[in-house]
C-alpha positions as CSV (number, residue, x, y, z in Angstrom):
1,M,-183.7,19.5,62.3
2,D,-184.3,21.4,60.2
3,K,-184.4,19.6,56.2
4,R,-183.3,22.2,54.5
5,L,-180.4,22.4,56.9
6,E,-179.9,17.6,56.9
7,E,-180.5,18.9,52.4
8,I,-177.0,21.8,51.8
9,I,-175.3,19.0,55.0
10,Q,-175.5,16.2,52.0
11,R,-174.3,18.3,49.7
12,V,-171.6,20.0,50.9
13,K,-169.8,15.8,51.9
14,T,-169.4,15.8,48.0
15,W,-167.8,19.7,47.0
16,P,-164.5,20.8,46.5
17,A,-162.5,20.3,50.3
18,A,-161.7,24.1,49.4
19,A,-165.8,24.8,49.4
20,Q,-165.9,22.4,52.6
21,E,-163.4,24.4,54.8
22,E,-165.0,27.7,53.6
23,A,-168.2,26.1,54.6
24,I,-166.7,24.6,58.5
25,M,-165.4,28.4,58.8
26,A,-169.0,29.9,57.9
27,L,-170.7,27.3,60.7
28,T,-168.1,27.7,63.1
29,E,-168.1,32.1,63.0
30,I,-171.5,31.7,63.2
31,D,-171.4,28.5,66.6
32,G,-168.9,31.0,68.1
33,R,-171.7,34.1,67.7
34,I,-174.3,31.8,69.2
35,V,-171.4,30.8,71.8
36,E,-170.5,34.4,73.2
37,S,-174.1,35.5,72.9
38,G,-175.3,33.3,75.6
39,E,-178.2,31.8,73.0
40,L,-178.2,28.4,73.8
41,S,-178.3,25.2,71.8
42,P,-181.9,23.1,72.2
43,E,-180.1,20.7,74.4
44,D,-178.2,23.5,76.5
45,Q,-182.1,24.7,76.8
46,E,-182.7,20.4,77.2
47,K,-180.2,19.8,79.9
48,L,-180.8,24.0,81.5
49,A,-184.4,22.7,82.0
50,A,-183.7,19.2,83.7
51,L,-181.5,20.6,85.9
52,R,-184.3,23.2,86.9
53,E,-186.7,20.1,87.4
54,M,-183.7,18.9,89.9
55,V,-183.3,21.5,91.7
56,S,-186.9,22.2,92.2
57,K,-187.2,18.2,93.4
58,S,-184.6,18.6,95.4
59,I,-186.1,21.5,97.4
60,A,-189.9,20.5,97.8
61,E,-188.5,17.0,99.2
62,G,-186.5,19.9,101.3
63,G,-183.2,20.2,100.0
64,D,-180.5,22.1,101.1
65,Y,-178.9,24.0,98.1
66,S,-177.6,27.1,98.7
67,D,-178.1,29.4,95.9
68,D,-173.6,28.8,95.5
69,D,-174.4,25.6,95.4
70,I,-176.9,25.7,92.4
71,G,-175.4,29.1,90.8
72,A,-172.3,26.6,90.9
73,M,-173.2,23.5,88.9
74,I,-174.8,25.8,86.3
75,E,-171.5,27.5,86.0
76,E,-170.5,23.3,85.6
77,L,-172.9,21.9,83.2
78,M,-172.9,25.0,80.9
79,A,-168.6,26.0,80.9
80,K,-168.5,21.4,80.1
81,S,-171.5,22.2,77.0
82,A,-170.1,25.0,75.6
83,Y,-167.0,23.0,74.8
84,K,-168.0,19.9,74.8
85,D,-167.4,19.7,70.6
86,R,-164.5,22.2,70.5
């Protein structure tokens, strides 16, 4: 995490409740745009890379996942990730 972000988050903890609520709303709005735009968080990118590695390894070992199977796995992971904190 960016050091500036860590510092501001620490300061937000000392703000009055109304200001904290405003910060929550602003961050929630940004988070919504990121999720809606399809941008992946670093954690989601890591999960997707691990999934790709698993699929590639399976194919190299003679795995028999169909395109539909892989698509379903990706959709399931993305659905879990997009809504885990909501």
